[in-house]
C-alpha positions in Angstrom: 34.4 58.6 -42.7 36.4 58.2 -39.5 33.3 59.0 -37.5 31.4 56.2 -39.3 34.2 53.8 -38.6 34.2 54.9 -34.9 30.5 54.4 -34.6 30.3 50.9 -36.1 33.6 49.2 -35.2 36.0 48.9 -32.3 39.4 50.5 -32.5 41.5 48.7 -35.1 44.4 46.6 -34.0 45.6 45.4 -37.4 45.4 46.2 -41.1 43.0 43.3 -41.8 40.3 44.6 -39.5 40.6 48.1 -40.8 40.4 46.9 -44.4 37.3 44.8 -43.6 35.6 47.8 -42.0 36.4 50.1 -45.0 35.1 47.4 -47.4 31.9 47.0 -45.3 31.3 50.7 -45.0 32.1 51.5 -48.7 30.2 48.5 -49.9 27.0 50.7 -49.5 28.4 52.9 -52.3 30.4 50.7 -54.6 33.2 48.2 -54.7 36.6 49.1 -53.2 39.0 48.6 -56.1 42.1 50.1 -54.4 43.0 50.6 -50.8 46.3 51.6 -49.3 46.9 52.2 -45.6 49.7 54.3 -44.3 50.4 55.0 -40.7 50.9 58.7 -40.5 50.9 60.0 -36.9 51.5 58.9 -33.5 50.7 61.5 -30.8 53.5 61.1 -28.3 51.3 62.7 -25.6 48.3 60.4 -25.9 49.9 57.5 -27.8 47.1 57.8 -30.4 48.0 56.4 -33.8 46.3 57.3 -37.1 46.4 55.8 -40.5 45.9 57.6 -43.8 43.7 55.5 -46.1 43.7 56.1 -49.9 41.0 54.3 -51.8 39.2 54.2 -55.1 35.7 52.8 -55.7 34.0 51.3 -58.7 31.9 52.7 -60.3 33.4 56.2 -60.1 30.0 57.7 -59.3 30.3 55.8 -56.0 33.1 58.1 -55.0 30.9 61.1 -55.4 28.2 59.5 -53.2 30.7 58.5 -50.5 32.2 62.0 -50.5 28.8 63.6 -50.1 27.8 61.3 -47.1 31.1 60.9 -45.3 34.1 63.2 -44.5 36.3 62.0 -47.3 38.7 64.2 -49.2 40.5 63.6 -52.5 44.2 63.3 -53.1 45.1 63.0 -56.7 42.9 60.2 -58.2 42.1 58.7 -54.8 39.7 59.4 -51.9 41.5 60.0 -48.6 40.5 59.9 -45.0 42.3 59.4 -41.6 41.3 56.4 -39.5 42.0 56.2 -35.7 43.6 52.9 -34.7 44.3 51.2 -31.4 47.6 51.9 -29.6 48.1 48.1 -29.8 48.1 48.4 -33.7 50.2 45.6 -35.1 50.4 46.9 -38.6 53.2 49.0 -40.0 54.2 52.2 -38.0 55.2 55.6 -39.2 
């Protein structure tokens, strides 16, 4: 999933643009019913910041399709992937 986000969008500087990209990409599979974004790592060497994204799609079959096409894992009842964000990220930080 992160590769699909990298291929179609610039690095994300805020939560709004990341949410928009996830909605747009996942819209091919189903409706995003739940999306939480958590900043998880900041590489002090490179300054790279990553966000853990947890989401749920409707209908549930859409989650299976997304997992088979993109690199998306599951955590509990949610799908999970890590998104790279810009070092100028204005959203919450870890």
